[in-house]
C-alpha positions as a Markdown table, in Angstrom:
| # | Residue | x | y | z |
|---|---|---|---|---|
| 1 | Met | 147.4 | 70.1 | 136.1 |
| 2 | Gly | 149.2 | 71.1 | 139.3 |
| 3 | Asp | 149.9 | 69.2 | 142.5 |
| 4 | Leu | 146.9 | 66.9 | 143.4 |
| 5 | Tyr | 147.6 | 67.3 | 147.1 |
| 6 | Leu | 146.9 | 71.1 | 147.2 |
| 7 | Phe | 143.5 | 71.6 | 148.9 |
| 8 | Arg | 141.3 | 72.8 | 146.0 |
| 9 | Asp | 137.9 | 71.7 | 144.7 |
| 10 | Glu | 139.4 | 70.5 | 141.4 |
| 11 | Asn | 141.9 | 68.3 | 143.2 |
| 12 | Ile | 139.1 | 66.8 | 145.3 |
| 13 | Leu | 137.3 | 65.9 | 142.1 |
| 14 | Glu | 140.5 | 64.5 | 140.5 |
| 15 | Gln | 141.4 | 62.4 | 143.5 |
| 16 | Leu | 137.9 | 61.0 | 143.7 |
| 17 | Lys | 138.4 | 59.3 | 140.3 |
| 18 | Thr | 140.9 | 56.9 | 141.8 |
| 19 | Ala | 140.4 | 57.2 | 145.6 |
| 20 | Pro | 139.4 | 54.1 | 147.5 |
| 21 | Phe | 135.7 | 54.1 | 148.5 |
| 22 | Met | 134.6 | 52.0 | 151.5 |
| 23 | Leu | 132.3 | 52.3 | 154.5 |
| 24 | Gly | 130.7 | 55.3 | 152.9 |
| 25 | Tyr | 133.7 | 57.5 | 152.4 |
| 26 | Tyr | 136.6 | 58.2 | 150.0 |
| 27 | Thr | 140.1 | 58.5 | 151.3 |
| 28 | Leu | 141.9 | 61.6 | 150.0 |
| 29 | Lys | 145.3 | 63.1 | 150.8 |
| 30 | Phe | 146.2 | 66.8 | 151.1 |
| 31 | Tyr | 149.1 | 68.9 | 152.4 |
| 32 | Thr | 148.4 | 70.0 | 155.9 |
| 33 | Glu | 149.4 | 72.7 | 158.3 |
| 34 | Asn | 148.3 | 72.4 | 162.0 |
| 35 | Gly | 146.2 | 69.3 | 161.0 |
| 36 | Lys | 144.1 | 71.3 | 158.4 |
| 37 | Pro | 144.2 | 70.8 | 154.7 |
| 38 | Val | 145.9 | 73.7 | 152.9 |
| 39 | Asn | 146.4 | 75.1 | 149.4 |
| 40 | Lys | 150.2 | 75.2 | 149.6 |
| 41 | Ile | 153.0 | 72.7 | 149.6 |
| 42 | Thr | 154.1 | 71.8 | 153.1 |
| 43 | Gly | 156.3 | 69.0 | 154.4 |
| 44 | Thr | 153.2 | 67.0 | 155.6 |
| 45 | Leu | 150.6 | 65.0 | 153.8 |
| 46 | Ser | 147.6 | 63.7 | 155.7 |
| 47 | Glu | 144.6 | 61.5 | 154.9 |
| 48 | Phe | 141.1 | 62.9 | 154.9 |
| 49 | Tyr | 137.8 | 61.2 | 154.4 |
| 50 | Leu | 135.1 | 62.6 | 152.2 |
| 51 | Tyr | 131.6 | 61.5 | 152.9 |
| 52 | Pro | 129.5 | 62.3 | 149.8 |
| 53 | Ser | 126.3 | 61.4 | 151.7 |
| 54 | Gly | 126.8 | 64.7 | 153.6 |
| 55 | Gly | 129.4 | 66.7 | 151.7 |
| 56 | Thr | 131.8 | 66.6 | 154.6 |
| 57 | Leu | 135.5 | 66.1 | 154.7 |
| 58 | Arg | 136.8 | 64.7 | 157.9 |
| 59 | Asp | 140.3 | 64.4 | 159.4 |
| 60 | Ser | 141.9 | 61.2 | 160.8 |
| 61 | Ser | 139.9 | 61.6 | 164.1 |
| 62 | Phe | 136.8 | 62.0 | 162.0 |
| 63 | Asn | 136.3 | 65.6 | 162.9 |
| 64 | Ile | 134.6 | 67.7 | 160.3 |
| 65 | Val | 137.1 | 70.1 | 158.7 |
| 66 | Phe | 135.1 | 71.1 | 155.5 |
| 67 | Tyr | 131.6 | 71.1 | 154.2 |
| 68 | Asp | 130.6 | 71.9 | 150.7 |
| 69 | Ser | 127.1 | 71.3 | 149.2 |
| 70 | Arg | 128.8 | 70.6 | 145.8 |
| 71 | Phe | 130.1 | 67.3 | 147.2 |
| 72 | Asp | 126.8 | 66.4 | 148.9 |
| 73 | Thr | 124.7 | 63.6 | 147.3 |
| 74 | Tyr | 121.6 | 65.1 | 148.8 |
| 75 | Arg | 122.3 | 68.3 | 146.9 |
| 76 | Gly | 122.8 | 66.5 | 143.6 |
| 77 | Phe | 126.5 | 65.5 | 143.7 |
| 78 | Lys | 127.2 | 62.3 | 141.7 |
| 79 | Pro | 130.3 | 60.6 | 143.2 |
| 80 | Pro | 132.3 | 58.3 | 140.9 |
| 81 | His | 131.1 | 55.1 | 142.6 |
| 82 | Leu | 127.5 | 56.0 | 141.7 |
| 83 | Ser | 128.2 | 57.4 | 138.2 |
| 84 | Asp | 127.5 | 55.5 | 135.0 |
| 85 | Thr | 130.7 | 54.0 | 133.6 |
| 86 | Lys | 131.2 | 54.2 | 129.8 |
């Protein structure tokens, strides 16, 4: 697997496995350029907050920077904190 901080769907899913969950969101980190998550290595890592109850990824000011129904619990997404553990 490549660099977990590249902004890709598979890296979101991988980070969710160990990301802290509190107050309804997961804290994730991605490389950024001009404050936006990017799919290339830059000199800057920033924190983002994934709200699975709406499928939104928000920046440090809680502005929406990304929406995907695949990460929306109302559309069937099962986040790790709600999944059955085996």
